[in-house]
C-alpha positions as CSV (number, residue, x, y, z in Angstrom):
1,M,-11.3,4.2,-5.2
2,P,-10.6,6.3,-8.1
3,A,-9.0,4.4,-10.9
4,G,-6.8,7.7,-11.9
5,L,-6.1,6.6,-8.2
6,I,-4.5,3.1,-9.2
7,A,-3.0,3.5,-12.5
8,D,-0.8,6.1,-10.6
9,M,-0.7,3.7,-8.0
10,L,1.0,1.0,-10.8
11,A,2.9,3.3,-12.8
12,V,5.3,5.0,-9.6
13,T,6.0,1.6,-8.6
14,L,6.9,1.0,-12.5
15,E,8.9,3.4,-12.3
16,F,10.6,2.7,-9.3
17,F,11.5,-0.7,-10.2
18,E,13.3,1.1,-13.4
19,L,15.7,2.9,-11.2
20,P,19.5,1.8,-11.2
21,V,20.0,-1.4,-8.4
22,D,22.3,1.5,-7.4
23,E,20.0,3.7,-6.6
24,K,17.7,0.5,-5.4
25,V,19.5,-0.7,-2.0
26,R,20.5,2.4,-0.2
27,L,16.5,2.0,0.7
28,L,16.9,-1.6,2.3
29,P,15.6,-2.2,5.9
30,P,18.2,-0.9,8.3
31,G,16.8,-4.5,10.1
32,P,15.1,-7.7,9.7
33,A,12.6,-5.3,12.1
34,V,11.8,-3.0,9.7
35,N,9.5,-3.9,7.4
36,R,9.4,-1.5,4.5
37,G,12.6,-0.2,1.9
38,Y,14.2,-2.0,-1.1
39,A,14.4,-5.6,-1.0
40,P,16.5,-7.1,-3.7
41,V,14.0,-10.3,-4.6
42,R,12.3,-11.8,-1.9
43,Q,12.5,-9.1,0.5
44,R,11.1,-5.7,1.3
45,G,11.3,4.3,-1.9
46,A,12.5,7.8,-2.3
47,R,12.4,8.0,-5.6
48,P,10.9,8.4,-7.9
49,E,9.8,11.3,-6.0
50,R,6.1,11.1,-6.0
51,M,6.6,7.2,-5.1
52,R,5.6,8.1,-1.3
53,A,3.0,10.8,-2.5
54,V,0.9,8.3,-4.4
55,Y,1.7,5.2,-2.3
56,V,0.0,7.1,1.2
57,A,-3.0,7.9,-1.0
58,Y,-3.8,5.0,-2.2
59,F,-3.9,2.8,1.4
60,D,-5.4,5.6,2.4
61,A,-8.3,5.6,-0.3
62,L,-7.3,1.3,0.7
63,A,-8.1,1.9,4.4
64,R,-11.7,4.1,3.5
65,L,-12.6,1.4,1.3
66,A,-12.4,-1.8,4.4
67,G,-15.1,1.1,5.8
68,T,-17.5,1.0,3.6
69,L,-17.3,-2.7,3.4
70,M,-17.3,-3.3,6.7
71,S,-20.5,-0.6,7.1
72,A,-21.9,-2.9,4.3
73,F,-21.5,-6.0,6.6
74,A,-23.0,-4.7,9.2
75,Q,-26.1,-4.1,7.4
76,A,-26.2,-7.4,5.9
77,L,-25.7,-9.1,9.0
78,D,-28.7,-6.6,10.2
79,L,-26.6,-4.7,12.6
80,P,-26.0,-0.6,13.6
81,E,-24.0,0.7,10.5
82,D,-20.7,1.4,12.8
83,Y,-21.4,-1.8,14.5
84,F,-17.4,-2.5,12.8
85,A,-16.2,0.9,13.7
86,G,-14.6,0.7,16.7
87,R,-13.8,-2.9,16.7
88,T,-11.9,-2.6,13.5
89,G,-8.8,-0.6,12.6
90,R,-5.4,-1.5,14.6
91,A,-4.5,-4.3,12.3
92,P,0.2,-3.8,11.4
93,N,-1.1,-3.0,8.0
94,V,1.8,-3.7,5.3
95,M,2.0,-2.5,1.8
96,Q,4.4,-4.1,-0.9
97,A,5.2,-4.1,-3.9
98,T,6.8,-5.9,-6.8
99,D,8.5,-6.0,-10.4
100,R,6.2,-8.2,-11.1
101,L,3.7,-6.5,-12.8
102,A,5.9,-5.6,-16.0
103,T,5.5,-9.3,-16.8
């Protein structure tokens, strides 16, 4: 995982939570079935503008890391390196940000 990407993800998250509440509430999820968007205090952004790009890059890097770890697990178990490749990767992954980063 590139250290610069981690720092960028944390910085854009802090930028988002520094926005006025009236801007953030425009990003409330349309209903309980949608698990993305802004949620004030214990609920679940377009600004900052780069937030989506940074989060997607970070999420993709985490997925690559997971693949690398699964390959290492397979090898440690004396299984083929790609043993878990077709058996994982279908989970409904969700990434959430919290404004607790600043504290």
